[in-house]
C-alpha positions as CSV (number, residue, x, y, z in Angstrom):
1,M,0.0,-0.1,0.0
2,N,1.1,3.4,-0.9
3,G,2.1,5.2,2.4
4,K,0.7,8.9,1.3
5,L,-2.7,7.9,2.1
6,Y,-3.3,4.1,3.8
7,H,-4.2,3.7,7.1
8,A,-6.2,1.1,9.1
9,Q,-8.8,3.7,9.8
10,S,-9.2,4.8,5.8
11,Q,-9.8,3.0,2.9
12,L,-7.9,3.2,-0.4
13,V,-10.2,3.6,-3.4
14,T,-9.9,3.6,-7.1
15,R,-11.7,6.5,-9.4
16,T,-14.3,3.9,-10.4
17,D,-15.0,3.3,-6.6
18,L,-15.6,7.2,-6.0
19,M,-18.3,6.9,-8.8
20,T,-20.2,4.6,-6.8
21,I,-20.5,6.4,-3.6
22,P,-23.4,9.0,-3.6
23,P,-23.7,12.2,-1.5
24,P,-26.1,12.6,1.1
25,S,-29.3,14.7,0.7
26,G,-28.9,18.3,0.5
27,T,-30.7,21.1,2.1
28,A,-31.7,24.5,0.9
29,T,-28.6,26.0,1.8
30,W,-26.4,23.0,1.6
31,R,-25.6,21.0,-1.4
32,P,-23.0,18.2,-1.2
33,I,-21.0,17.0,-3.9
34,A,-20.2,13.6,-5.0
35,H,-16.9,12.6,-4.9
36,G,-17.1,11.4,-8.6
37,D,-18.6,14.8,-9.9
38,L,-15.8,16.8,-8.2
39,I,-12.9,14.6,-9.9
40,H,-14.6,14.8,-13.0
41,A,-14.7,18.8,-12.8
42,I,-11.3,18.8,-11.8
43,D,-10.6,16.5,-14.7
44,R,-12.3,18.9,-17.1
45,Q,-10.5,21.9,-16.1
46,L,-7.0,20.1,-16.2
47,L,-7.5,19.0,-19.6
48,V,-8.3,22.7,-21.3
49,R,-5.2,23.8,-19.8
50,G,-3.2,20.9,-21.3
51,I,-2.4,19.3,-18.2
52,T,-2.2,15.5,-17.9
53,I,-3.0,13.2,-14.4
54,L,0.1,11.1,-14.3
55,E,-0.8,9.0,-11.2
56,E,-3.9,9.4,-8.8
57,K,-4.5,8.1,-5.3
58,F,-7.6,8.3,-3.2
59,A,-8.6,7.4,0.1
60,I,-12.0,7.6,2.2
61,Q,-13.1,7.9,5.7
62,R,-16.2,7.7,7.4
63,D,-17.9,5.5,5.2
64,G,-17.2,7.8,2.1
65,A,-18.0,10.9,3.7
66,R,-14.4,12.1,3.5
67,L,-12.3,12.3,0.7
68,F,-8.6,12.6,0.5
69,G,-6.6,12.6,-3.1
70,V,-3.1,13.2,-4.4
71,L,-2.9,14.0,-8.2
72,D,0.6,13.9,-9.8
73,L,0.3,16.1,-12.6
74,S,2.4,16.8,-15.9
75,I,3.0,20.6,-15.9
76,E,5.8,22.5,-17.7
77,G,8.4,23.2,-15.4
78,D,8.8,19.8,-13.9
79,T,12.2,18.4,-13.5
80,P,13.7,14.9,-13.5
81,E,13.5,14.9,-9.6
82,C,10.1,16.1,-9.1
83,C,6.4,16.5,-10.6
84,A,3.8,18.8,-9.7
85,A,1.2,17.4,-7.2
86,M,-2.3,18.6,-6.3
87,G,-3.7,17.5,-2.6
88,I,-7.4,17.3,-2.5
89,R,-9.6,17.2,1.0
90,T,-13.2,17.5,1.0
91,A,-16.3,16.3,3.2
92,N,-19.7,15.3,2.8
93,D,-20.5,15.5,6.4
94,R,-20.0,19.5,6.8
95,T,-17.1,18.7,8.8
96,M,-14.6,20.1,6.2
97,A,-14.4,22.6,3.6
98,L,-13.4,21.8,0.0
99,E,-9.6,22.7,-0.4
100,I,-6.8,21.8,-2.7
101,A,-3.2,22.1,-1.8
102,V,-0.3,23.0,-4.2
103,G,2.6,20.6,-4.2
104,V,5.3,18.5,-5.5
105,T,5.7,14.9,-5.5
106,V,9.6,14.0,-5.3
107,F,10.1,10.5,-7.4
108,V,13.0,9.2,-5.5
109,C,11.2,8.8,-2.1
110,D,7.5,9.5,-3.4
111,N,7.3,12.1,-0.7
112,L,4.8,14.8,-0.9
113,C,5.7,18.7,-0.5
114,F,2.8,20.9,0.0
115,S,2.9,25.0,0.3
116,G,1.5,26.1,3.5
117,D,-1.3,28.2,1.8
118,L,-4.5,26.1,0.9
119,I,-6.8,26.9,-2.0
120,A,-10.1,26.6,0.1
121,L,-13.3,26.9,-2.1
122,R,-16.8,27.9,-0.8
123,R,-17.1,26.5,2.7
124,K,-19.5,23.5,3.5
125,H,-20.7,23.4,-0.5
126,T,-23.2,26.0,0.1
127,A,-26.1,26.0,-2.6
128,K,-24.5,28.9,-4.3
129,F,-21.5,26.8,-5.2
130,N,-20.7,26.6,-8.8
131,L,-18.8,23.4,-9.3
132,N,-17.3,24.2,-12.6
133,A,-16.7,27.7,-12.4
134,D,-15.2,27.7,-8.7
135,I,-13.1,24.6,-10.0
136,S,-11.8,26.6,-12.7
137,I,-11.0,29.4,-10.8
138,A,-9.0,27.3,-7.9
139,I,-7.0,25.8,-10.9
140,D,-6.2,28.8,-12.4
141,R,-4.9,29.9,-8.5
142,Y,-3.0,26.5,-8.4
143,Q,-0.7,27.4,-11.3
144,D,0.0,30.8,-10.0
145,H,0.7,29.2,-6.7
146,L,2.7,26.2,-8.2
147,T,4.9,28.9,-9.8
148,V,5.9,30.8,-6.7
149,L,6.4,27.3,-4.7
150,R,8.8,25.6,-7.1
151,G,11.0,28.8,-6.4
152,Q,10.8,28.5,-2.8
153,I,11.7,24.7,-3.0
154,D,14.9,26.0,-5.2
155,G,15.7,28.2,-2.1
156,L,15.6,25.4,0.3
157,R,18.1,23.5,-1.8
158,E,20.4,26.2,-1.7
159,R,19.9,26.9,1.8
160,Q,22.7,25.0,3.7
161,L,22.5,23.9,7.1
162,D,25.3,22.9,9.6
163,D,24.4,20.2,12.4
164,R,23.4,22.6,15.1
165,E,21.1,24.5,13.0
166,A,19.3,21.5,12.1
167,K,18.9,20.3,15.3
168,V,17.2,23.5,16.3
169,L,14.7,23.2,13.5
170,I,13.8,19.5,14.4
171,F,13.3,20.6,17.8
172,E,11.2,23.5,16.8
173,V,8.9,21.4,14.3
174,F,8.2,18.8,17.3
175,A,7.6,21.7,19.7
176,K,5.2,23.1,17.6
177,E,3.5,19.7,17.5
178,I,3.5,19.6,13.5
179,L,4.5,16.2,13.9
180,P,4.0,13.9,16.9
181,I,6.7,13.4,19.0
182,R,7.1,9.4,18.4
183,F,8.5,10.3,14.9
184,F,11.6,12.0,16.7
185,P,13.6,9.1,16.3
186,A,12.9,8.5,13.0
187,V,13.2,12.2,11.8
188,T,16.9,12.2,13.2
189,A,18.0,9.0,11.9
190,T,16.9,9.5,8.6
191,Y,18.4,13.1,8.3
192,F,21.7,12.6,10.2
193,S,22.2,8.9,9.1
194,P,20.7,8.4,5.9
195,H,21.3,5.1,3.9
196,P,23.2,6.2,0.9
197,A,21.8,4.2,-1.4
198,D,18.1,4.9,-0.7
199,M,17.8,8.1,0.8
200,P,19.9,10.6,-1.9
201,D,16.7,13.0,-1.2
202,V,18.0,13.8,2.5
203,Q,21.9,13.5,2.1
204,P,22.4,17.0,1.2
205,R,22.8,19.0,4.2
206,T,20.3,21.6,3.2
207,A,16.8,22.5,4.5
208,W,15.3,20.7,1.7
209,G,16.9,17.8,2.6
210,L,15.6,18.3,6.3
211,H,12.1,18.8,4.7
212,N,12.3,15.7,3.1
213,A,13.4,13.9,6.4
214,F,10.2,15.1,8.0
215,T,7.9,14.4,5.0
216,R,9.4,10.5,4.6
217,A,8.0,10.1,8.3
218,I,5.0,11.9,7.5
219,K,3.8,9.1,5.1
220,A,3.3,6.7,8.0
221,M,0.4,9.0,9.5
222,A,-3.4,8.7,8.5
223,P,-4.5,10.7,5.6
224,A,-6.3,13.7,7.6
225,P,-3.2,14.3,9.9
226,A,-0.8,13.6,7.2
227,F,-2.4,16.3,4.8
228,A,-2.6,18.7,7.9
229,A,1.4,17.9,8.6
230,T,2.3,18.4,5.4
231,T,0.5,21.7,5.0
232,K,1.9,23.0,8.2
233,L,5.6,21.8,7.7
234,G,5.2,23.6,4.5
235,K,4.5,26.8,6.2
236,F,7.2,26.0,8.8
237,F,9.7,26.2,6.0
238,G,8.7,29.3,4.3
239,L,6.4,27.7,1.7
240,H,3.6,30.2,1.1
241,A,2.5,30.0,-2.3
242,S,0.3,32.5,-2.2
243,T,1.1,35.4,-4.7
244,N,-1.2,38.0,-2.8
């Protein structure tokens, strides 16, 4: 199972599976969106922009009410090391807004990097929500934010860290409870004693290498906390893709 999304309390599903999950009944002021309709709307808006989906992963929770997804995308500007990624989270039980995360997938370790900024659509799927129009606006924002994010990742790659600075940053991440403290041994071992053949993404003593040590640990988390931790980590490392 892919570590990005799998957890005992969640269920990995296919696109076909999503199409079989009906939304709950709506009200005069609340219109839930079928997960399948949401993904189709994103497909359409990506297609008209010449963006293709390289790989997709979906997980559901709470009997299908909550959806978490990651789309690896083919977009101009991708490098041999990573590709654009889009994170999706939404719920048809009124617990979460529909949100899109701007990010990249690192090929060598299948890690995710998300910006600290989320693109939030109309909260709780109100009756005024126009699926195609609002998704179109969100995808335009996604592309703008992605350009900024890529530049900031380049900055992390260039930011050299000595061991003392790395230790301070590790302490701060756990002190801020961005990751559970149980991951402290894994993060420190991964960053300071990486396996030469399997962990080239963390071997450079840079802020990007340290970020990858954290995201390797995040893959062991359940979808909801993993999504939150990855975006909080991006914010901590200064990855604010907002152009405002």
